[in-house]
C-alpha positions in Angstrom: 94.0 -37.7 54.0 94.2 -33.9 51.8 93.0 -35.7 48.5 90.2 -36.5 49.7 89.1 -33.2 51.3 90.4 -31.3 47.8 87.6 -34.1 46.1 85.0 -32.6 48.8 85.2 -29.3 48.2 85.3 -29.5 44.4 82.2 -31.6 44.7 80.9 -28.7 46.8 82.1 -26.1 44.3 80.6 -27.7 41.7 77.6 -29.8 42.5 76.2 -28.0 45.2 77.5 -24.7 44.0 78.9 -23.5 46.6 80.6 -20.1 47.1 84.0 -19.4 46.9 84.1 -17.9 50.4 82.4 -21.0 51.7 84.7 -23.4 50.4 87.5 -21.3 51.5 86.0 -21.7 55.0 85.5 -25.7 54.4 89.0 -25.6 53.6 90.4 -23.7 56.8 87.9 -26.0 59.2 88.8 -29.6 57.4 92.0 -29.0 57.2 92.4 -28.1 60.9 90.6 -31.5 61.7 93.2 -33.0 59.9 96.2 -31.6 61.6 94.2 -33.0 64.7 93.7 -35.9 63.6 97.6 -36.4 62.2 98.9 -35.4 65.4 96.7 -38.5 66.8 98.4 -41.0 64.8 95.3 -41.6 62.7 96.1 -43.7 59.5 93.1 -42.2 57.2 89.8 -41.2 57.4 88.8 -44.7 58.0 90.4 -45.0 60.9 88.4 -41.9 62.5 86.2 -43.1 65.2 83.3 -41.4 67.4 85.7 -40.9 70.4 88.0 -39.2 67.9 85.4 -37.0 67.2 84.4 -36.3 70.7 88.3 -35.0 71.4 87.8 -32.5 68.3 84.9 -31.1 69.8 86.6 -30.8 73.0 89.9 -29.8 71.3 87.3 -26.1 70.0 85.6 -25.6 72.9 89.2 -25.5 74.8 90.5 -23.4 72.4 87.6 -20.8 73.1 86.1 -20.3 70.2 82.9 -18.6 69.6 79.7 -21.1 69.4 79.2 -19.5 66.0 82.6 -20.8 65.0 82.1 -24.4 66.1 79.2 -24.4 64.9 80.5 -24.2 61.3 83.2 -26.1 61.7 81.1 -28.8 63.1 78.7 -28.1 59.4 81.8 -28.4 57.4 83.1 -32.0 59.2 79.8 -33.2 59.0 79.1 -32.6 55.7 82.8 -33.9 55.0 81.9 -37.5 56.1 78.9 -37.5 54.7 80.3 -37.1 51.4 83.1 -39.8 52.6 80.2 -42.4 53.5 78.0 -41.0 50.5 81.3 -42.1 48.5 82.1 -45.5 50.5 85.1 -44.3 51.3 84.4 -44.9 55.2 82.3 -47.5 56.4 80.6 -45.3 58.5 79.9 -41.9 59.7 82.2 -41.0 62.7 80.3 -37.2 63.3 77.0 -38.7 63.1 76.2 -37.8 66.7 77.8 -35.3 66.9 75.9 -32.1 67.7 75.9 -28.8 66.5 76.2 -26.0 69.4 73.4 -23.6 69.7 74.1 -20.7 68.2 72.1 -17.7 70.1 70.8 -15.1 66.9 70.4 -11.8 67.9 68.7 -8.9 65.9 71.2 -7.8 63.9 72.8 -4.1 64.5 72.0 -1.0 62.4 72.6 2.2 62.7 70.5 5.7 61.9 70.2 7.0 59.0 71.9 10.4 60.0 75.1 8.0 61.3 74.9 7.0 57.6 74.7 10.0 56.1 78.1 11.3 58.4 80.2 8.1 56.7 78.9 8.5 53.3 80.0 12.2 53.2 83.5 11.5 54.6 85.3 10.0 51.0 83.9 13.3 49.3 86.5 15.5 52.0 88.8 13.9 49.2 88.9 14.8 45.9 91.7 11.4 45.0 90.6 8.8 42.8 90.7 6.9 46.0 88.3 9.1 47.2 85.7 8.8 44.6 86.1 5.0 44.6 85.5 4.9 48.1 82.2 7.2 47.5 81.1 5.3 44.7 81.4 1.8 46.8 79.9 3.0 50.0 76.7 4.2 48.5 76.7 0.8 46.0 76.6 -0.9 49.2 74.2 1.2 51.0 71.9 1.6 48.2 71.5 -2.0 47.2 72.2 -3.9 50.2 74.5 -6.4 48.0 77.2 -8.3 50.4 80.7 -7.2 50.6 81.7 -10.4 48.7 79.3 -9.5 45.9 80.6 -6.3 45.8 84.5 -7.0 45.2 83.5 -9.7 42.7 81.4 -6.7 40.3 83.0 -6.1 37.0 82.6 -2.5 35.4 80.2 -4.1 32.9 77.9 -5.1 35.5 76.8 -1.6 36.0 73.7 -0.3 33.6 73.9 3.8 34.5 71.7 4.0 31.3 68.7 1.6 33.2 70.1 2.7 36.6 70.8 -0.7 37.6 73.5 -3.4 38.6 74.1 -7.3 38.4 75.6 -9.3 41.1 75.9 -13.1 41.2 74.7 -13.9 45.2 74.9 -17.1 46.8 74.3 -20.3 45.0 75.2 -18.6 41.9 71.7 -17.0 42.1 71.8 -13.5 40.0 70.4 -10.4 41.3 69.1 -7.0 39.4 69.1 -4.4 41.7 68.0 -0.7 41.1 70.4 2.5 42.1 69.5 5.4 43.8 70.6 8.4 42.1 73.1 9.0 44.3 74.9 6.0 44.0 74.1 6.1 40.2 75.9 9.7 40.1 78.7 8.2 42.5 79.7 5.6 40.1 79.5 7.3 36.8 81.9 10.1 38.4 84.0 7.3 39.5 84.2 5.4 36.2 84.3 8.7 34.4 87.2 10.7 36.5 88.6 7.9 39.0 88.9 4.1 37.7 91.2 5.2 34.5 93.8 6.9 36.5 93.7 4.0 39.6 94.4 1.5 36.8 97.5 2.6 35.5 99.0 1.2 38.4 98.4 -2.4 37.2 100.7 -4.2 35.0 97.7 -6.0 33.0 94.2 -4.4 32.5 91.3 -5.4 35.1 87.8 -5.4 34.1 87.2 -5.0 37.8 84.7 -2.2 38.7 86.8 -1.2 42.2 90.3 -1.1 41.9 93.2 -1.4 44.6 96.5 0.9 44.5 98.0 -1.2 42.4 95.0 -1.3 39.7 94.1 -5.0 40.8 90.9 -6.2 41.8 89.7 -5.3 45.2 89.4 -7.9 47.6 87.4 -8.4 51.0 89.3 -7.3 53.3 90.9 -4.4 51.4 87.4 -2.8 51.3 87.0 -3.6 55.0 90.6 -1.8 55.6 89.0 1.1 53.6 85.7 1.0 55.7 87.5 0.8 59.0 89.2 3.9 58.7 86.3 6.0 57.6 84.0 4.3 60.5 86.8 5.2 63.0 86.6 9.0 61.7 83.1 9.4 62.8 82.9 7.0 66.2 81.8 4.1 64.6 84.6 1.7 65.6 82.2 -1.2 65.8 80.9 -1.0 62.6 81.4 -3.9 60.6 81.0 -4.4 56.6 77.5 -6.0 57.2 76.4 -3.3 58.9 75.5 -1.5 55.8 73.8 -4.7 54.7 72.0 -4.7 57.7 71.3 -0.7 57.8 69.7 -1.0 54.5 67.1 -3.4 54.8 66.3 -1.9 58.7 65.9 1.2 56.9 64.2 0.4 53.7 61.6 -1.7 56.2 61.3 1.6 57.9 60.4 3.2 54.8 57.6 0.9 54.3 58.8 -1.4 52.1 57.3 -5.2 52.2 59.6 -8.0 53.4 59.0 -9.6 50.3 60.6 -6.6 48.5 63.5 -6.9 50.9 64.0 -10.4 50.7 64.2 -10.1 47.0 66.5 -6.8 47.0 69.1 -9.3 49.9 69.2 -12.3 47.8 68.0 -14.2 50.7 66.6 -17.7 50.3 64.0 -18.3 52.8 61.8 -15.1 53.7 62.7 -16.1 57.8 66.1 -15.2 57.4 64.8 -11.6 56.2 62.4 -11.7 58.9 65.4 -11.3 61.4 65.1 -7.5 60.3 61.7 -6.6 61.9 62.8 -7.6 65.1 65.6 -4.8 65.1 66.4 -2.4 67.8 64.5 0.4 66.7 66.7 4.0 65.0 64.7 7.0 65.8 66.5 8.8 63.5 66.4 6.7 60.8 62.7 8.0 60.7 64.0 11.2 59.2 62.8 11.4 55.3 66.1 13.2 54.0 66.3 14.6 50.7 69.3 13.0 49.8 68.4 10.3 47.3 69.6 8.0 49.5 67.6 7.6 52.3 64.5 5.5 53.5 62.9 8.1 51.3 64.3 7.4 48.5 63.9 3.7 48.4 60.0 4.1 48.4 60.7 6.1 45.1 62.5 3.8 44.0 59.9 0.7 44.4 57.2 2.8 43.1 59.3 4.0 39.8 60.2 0.2 39.6 56.3 -1.2 39.9 55.2 1.7 37.5 57.8 0.4 34.6 56.9 -3.0 35.1 53.4 -2.0 34.7 
């Protein structure tokens, strides 16, 4: 059974250009189904019935998984069985009549401009190489709105300080070249000049990653999450997540007068409807301040004007 799972994942990653993170999530989801079916003593995928799938769905609900988790696992399983049917490895799709649970979409949460400024200033309290790295990471995330998975995948060569841009690879292999705010560009330059080399000394072999962990290797998403949580707790933002920075970028950019289509391009959304959810976010009064720090919503408006002028 596991052989077909690997074939499916290879197909999704290669032919469908599914991201590494989604591939890993699908692997976890389908392997859970494998374990469940093996405990029911099924001989193979061809033996799975609609009743088996109903039993699996009941199993997920009894485990009290969130609706979003059940929806994703259902999507993974349905995609897998669709693949098996297309490859004629099964006679019929036992998941075809299984409905995904409805997932309520709430407007994403953002923090105010004042809260963001407090968070971004915290790494400056440390003059260590790690503090300079953290400053560069947080400023870069907020300046571009990129995903954390995109951030940790960056290589040093992806940053062009002369052009004031960073190149990142998004979902489905879509590349974006994003402008940097002056504050982010300065933080990255200082990190590259004075900190990255010191951190890299801990590595057994040289890494081309932009952001390194304390062992001199590429920082992981989990590693970034721990770093962010430490800073967030210091300013009382205990529910802050890495994606909150992305949401705040979008909210503050729209609040500063940016067009929705521009925000879509910055975020790397394939559909404008995905970006439109940010227009329904709760208003953040403090976000309407126009700080002169080179990073706030006013700074984004300035970057837009400069970029348009250069294009002309």
